[in-house]
N, C-alpha and C positions, 0 to 999 in steps of 0.2 A: 504493500500500500504506500501511497505518497503521503509523507508527513503533512499535517495540517498547515504548518508554517510555510512549507514549500508550495502547497496548493494555493494558499492565499497570495503568494508572491508571483504566481504565474498569470500572465495576461489571458483574458477571455475574449469572447466574440466582440464585446464593446470596444476593447482596446484595438483589436485588429481592424474593426470598422473605422475607428478613429485614425489609424495609420493611413487608411485610404484618403481621409480628409487632409491629413498632413502632407500627403504626396501631391495633392492638387497644386498648392502654391509653387512647389519645386518644378512641376511640369511647365507652369507658366513662365517661370524664370528662365528655364532652359530654352523654351521656344522664343522668348523675347530676345535672347542673345542671337539666335540664328536667323530669325525672319527679317531683322532689320537690314542685314546685308542684301537680301533680295529686294527690299523696298527702297533701298538707297537711290537707285537711278530714277525711280518714279517720283519720290518726294523732291529730289533735286530738280527735276524738270518742272515741278509745280511751284515749289517755294523759292527756287533759284538762290540758294545760300551761297555766300562767299566761300572761298576755300577754307578759311579759318572756321566759319560757322559749320561747314560740312564736317570738319574734324570733330568739333564739339558735339554735334548731333550724335556722332558715333561713340565718342569717348566719355561724355558727361556721366552716363549711366554707370559705366564700369568704375570710374574714379570714385564716385560717391558711394556706391555700394561697398567698395573695399574700405573706404575711409570710415564708414559708419558701422561696420560690423561689430567691432569691439564695444562701441557705445550701446548699440541696440541689444547686444547679447546681455550686457550687464543690466540694462534698463529692464529687460524681461525678468531678470532675477529680482529686481526691486518692486516692480508694479504688478507682476504676474505674467507668466508666459502666454497663457491663452488670451489674456486681455491685450497684450501687445500684438499677438498674431491677428486678432480680429480688427484692432485699430489699423494695423499695417495693411491688412487685406482690403479694408474699405478705402484707405488712402491710395493704395496701388490701383484699385479699380477706377477711382476718380482721376488719378494722374494718367491712366491709360486713355480715358475719354478725352482728357485735355490734349494728349499727344495726337490722338486720332483726328481731331478737328482743329489742330493748330493752324492758324491762318498765316503765320510768318515763321521764318527760320528761328528767330529769337524766342518765340513762344514754344516752339518744338524743343529747343535746347532747355528751356526752363522746365518743360514737362518731363524731359528725359532725366534731368537732375532730380526732380521730385520722385520719379520712378526709382532712381538709384537709392535715395534716402529711404523710401518706403520699402523697397526690395530688401534692404539691409535688415529690416525687422523680421523677415519671413524665414530665412534659412536658420539662423540661430534659435528662433522660437520653435520651429518644428523639430529640430534636432534635440533641443532641451526637453521638449514635451515627450519625445520618444524615451529619453532617459527617465522621465517621471512615470510613464505608462508601462514600460517594460523593465521591471526590476530584475527579472531573471536574466542572467548574462547570455544564455543561449538564445532566448527569444529576442533579446535586444540586438544581438548580432544579425539575426534574420531581418528584424525590422529596419535596421540601418542599411542592410543590403538592398531591401526593397526600395527604401528611400532613395539610395544612390542610383539604383537602376532606373527609377523614374526620371531622374535628370538625364541619364544617357538616352532614354527613349525620347525625351523632349527634344534633345539636340538632333536626334535622327529624324523625327517626324516633322520638326519645325519647318525646314525648307519645303517639304512636300505640301503641308497645309498652307504655308505662306504663299507658295507658288499658285495653288488653286485659288486662293483669295484674290491674289493680284491679277489673275486671269479674268475674274468676274467683277471685282470692285476696285475702289481707289486705294492708294497706299495706306491710308489711315485704318483700313479694315484689319491689318495685321495687329494693330495695338488693341483692337476691340476683342481679340481672342481672350484676353485676361478677364473681361468683365463677367461673363456667366460663370467662369470658374471661381472667381472670388465671391460671387453671390452665393454659390454652393457652400464655400467655406464659412461665410457669415451665417448661413441658415443651419448647417449641420454642426459647426464647431461648438456652440454653447451646449449642445445636447450630447455629443460624443467625446469631447475633449475635457480632461480635468483641469482645474486651475491649480497652480502651484506658486506660492509666494511666501518667502520666509517671514516669520513673525516680526523680526526686528530688521525690516528693510531700511537701508540707509538712503541718503540722498546722493544724486549724481554731482560730481565735482566739475563745474564748467571748465576750469583750467585743464583738468585731465582730459576732458572731451576734446578741447582745442589741441592739446599736445598730441593726442592720438591721431587726429586728422592731419596735423603737420608732420607726423611720422609716416603714415601709410600712403597718403595721396602723393607726396613727392616721390616716394619709392616706386610706386606703381607707374607714375608718369615717367620717371627716369628710365625704368626698364623698358617701357613701351617705346620711348624715343630712341633708346639705344638699338632696339630691334629694327625700327623703321628707317632711321637716319644714320646709324652708326655712331661711333664715339664723337662727342662734341662737348662744348663748354656747358650748354644748357642742361642736358641730361646728367652730366657729372655733378654740376652744382645742385641739381634737384636731389640726386642720391645723397650727396654730402649733407644737405639741409635735412633730409629725412632721417639720416643717421644721427645727427646732432640732436634733433627733436626727440628721437627715440631714447637717447641716453638721458635727457632731461625728464622724459616721461617715466622711465623706469625708476629713476631716483625719487621722483615725487611719489610714485606708488609705494615704494618701500617705507616712506615716512608716514603714510596715511593709515589711520585705523580702519577705514572703510574704503579701500581703493577701487578704482574703476577696473583694474586687472590685479588679481591677487598673484603677485609674482612668486609667492611661496609655492604655488602649484608646480613651478619648474623644478622645485626640489624633489618632486616625485619622479624617479627615474623612468618609470613606464610612461608617464605623461610626456616628459621631455623627449625621450627617444622616439616615441610614436609621432610627435610633431615633426621631428627632424626627418624621419622616414617619409612621412606624408609630404612634406615640402619638397624633398629631393626627388621622390618618385613622380610627383606631379610636374616638377621641373623637366624631368627627362621625357615623360610621355607627352607633355604639351609642346616640347620642341619637335617631337615627331609629328604631332597633329598639325603643326605649323608648316613643316617642310614637305610632308608627303603630298598634300594637294598641289603644291607648286611643282613637285616632281612629276606627278601624273599628268598635269596639264602642259607644263613647259618642256619636259624631257620626253615623256611617253606620247604627248600630243593628243590626249583625250579632251573631249569637250567637258564643260562644267557639269552637264547632266550625267554623262557617263562616269565622271569622277565621283559624283555624289552617289551613284548607284553602286560603284565598287566599294566605297567607304561605308555604305550601309551594312555590308557584311562585317566590317570591323566593329561597328556599333552593336550589332547583334552579339558578336563574340564577347565584347566588353560586358554587356548586360548578363549574358549567361555566366561568365566568370564571377561577376559580382554576387549573383544569387548562389553560386556554389561555395563561395568563400566561407560562410558560417558552417557548412557541412564539413568542409576540410578542416577548419579550425577546431571543431569538436573532436575530430578523430586524432589530429596531430598536435593541437595546441596552436595559438596564434603565431608564436615565433617561427615554428617550422612551416606553417602554412604561408606566412609572408615570405620566408626564405625560398620555399619551393616556387612561389610565383615569380620571385626575382630571378631564379635560375631559368625559368621559362622565358622571361623577357631577355635574358642574356642570349638565348638561342635566336630570338628575333633580331637582336642587334648584330649578331654574327652574320646573319643573312644580309643585313644592310652593308656589311663590310665588302661582301662579294658582289653587290648589286651593280648591274649596268642598266642601260636604258631600254633594253630589248624585251623585258618581261614584266608586264603589268601584274600578272598573278603573283610573281615573286615578291614585289614590293607590298602587295596587299597581304600576303601570308606573313611577311616579316612584321608588318604593322599590327596584324591580328595577334601574333605571338607576344609582341611587346605589350599590347593592350590587355590581353588575357592574363599576362603575368602580373601586371601592375594593378589591375582592378581589385584583386583580393587585398593588396596592400592598402589601397584607398579605403576599402570597407573596414578592414580590421584595425587599422591605425586610428580611424575616426572613432570606432567603437572603444578602443583603448583610451583615447583622449577623454571622451565623454564619461566613460565608465570609471576612470581613475580619479576624476574630480569629485568633490563632495556634492551631494544632490543640490544644495543651496547655491552652488557655483556652476551648475550645469550650463546655464545660458552663457556665462563668460567663457567656459571651456569650449562650448560649441562655436562661439564667435572666434576664438583663437584658432580652432580647426579650420573654419572657413577662411579666415584671413591668411593662414598658411597656404590654403589652396589658391587664393588670389595672387599671392606673391609667387607661388610656384608657377602659375600660368605666365606671369610677367617675366620671371627669370628664365623660364624655358624658352620663350620666344626670343628674348634678348640674347641669351647666351648661345643657343643653338643657331639662331638666325645670324648673329654677328660672326660666328665661327664659319658657317658655310659661305657667307658673303666674303670674308677675308680670303678663304681658300680659292673661291671663284675668281676674285679680282687678281690674286697673285698669279693664277694660271693664265688669265686673260691679259695680263699686263703688256705682253708683247704683241697681242693680236691687233690687226688693223681695224679701224672703224669703231662704232659705238659698242662698248662692252661693259658698261657700268653694272648692269644687271641682266639676268637671263630674260626677264620680261621686256627690257628695252630692245634686246636683239630680236626677240620674236615680233614685237610691235613694228619693227623696221625691216622685217624680212622682205627680201627682194631688192632692197636698196643697199644692202651690205655686201662686203666682199664674199666670194665663193668660199664655202667651208666655215664661215664664221659661226653660223648657227650650230653646226655639229660640234665645233670647239667649245661653244658656250654650254651646250648640253653636257658635254663630257666634263667640263670644269665643275658644273653644278653637281653632277653625279659624284665627282671626287669629294666634294664637301660632304655629301650624304655618307660616303664610305667612312670618312673620318668620324662623323657623328656616331656611326655604328660602332666603331672601336671604342670611343669614349663612353658611350652608353653601356657597352658590355662590361667595361671595367667598373663603372659606377654601380651598376646593378649587382655585380659580383660582390662589391664592397657592402652594399646594403643587405645582401643575404647574410654575410658574416655578422654585421651589426645586429640584425634581427635575432639570430640564433644566440649570440653571446649576451646581448643586453636586455632582451625581452624574455629570456628563458623563465624567470619567475612568474610571468603573467599566466593567469589561469583562463581557460576557455569559458 
């Protein structure tokens, strides 16, 4: 028989139905990221933004969602996680309507900024509520796997749904996708989701909020600029400013009795190691996500549609691996499950080392192996981060997990993108004609010297080969770190 205490700790039908509600905001956030790229040409033709405005339309959301994650995660711990989720859902729906019917580029930028701020309430709230609802570790692992798989599914189906909407309606329709979903959250959330708020909730420190923004936003901006423009004074100054603000922020948190971020959490080895693994794993895999579509289109010559169709297989693989992660962890333990996934990713990176431009299936298989190996790491490290924090700090822990993810995305694109660009430009330095990027060469095809396009494709492929070697070494190191430093963790 199952002991009474154990029976009480296990989630029932109400909690699993509540998980479906918690997955809805994540689905919206994932689609919101992917559909905007499809809508960009349409809204540019309608609103005619300047080049600077066009950049802010794309970037305002990401910068502010990253900047406010820590604040919103802690705010949920203070005022109640369900309350924050419902407030954020209502505000996100309102901002989506504002974006859909924005009459000017400036109004759309403001709406995108508001979407970023309100979006930052959703992910830490949902993850913290999972910590509250699923106290049994095995069930919590499954719930987090489902939660993360929802995001993967949203990224995969977003372009498809967005494309169908843009075929029939105007560009603003892609933003209205969020409204019915958020209405469902508002209707079902009060019924299916529990509230959790510590008895002695403190007040937010405005200076700490400001310092967190001055840390995260410049760091994300700096990494993004490094990826797109290469090394330069502005991104380096942004990174330096973010680092300085981060030092001041940490020192202030150490002195406060009720900090925005409890830095003592980092004294828990499982918490700290899991965060490092999550950050590094996402850095590597997002570098791959950034480079592979360029390879498929620029080197293999696929259309955007065919590229998307091939990459759907990768998304399906990632979803399946995420759902299998808790099963493997129960049998082997989180440390060995994470290490085994890392070894699988090493195999994918080894394929990248030998890659040439002649085989589309080879690059898709390599990408699928990398993704399948790193998906369990994302699920299990997120579970370890949230599970190792005290229940009253679950929102802050969830926010730190999500912030690591945002930094991992920015670092992956910046580091891997800059590396491939440097290798490409070194190989093309003596080539005649325009050779700044592979995209430039393709755009001017027919006006360039004979053989230049082949040389450019070969140079870009060489960069991918080097990324394969670096990725294999990094993932092998992560496997060792997981086995050695996470061994005490229990499934």
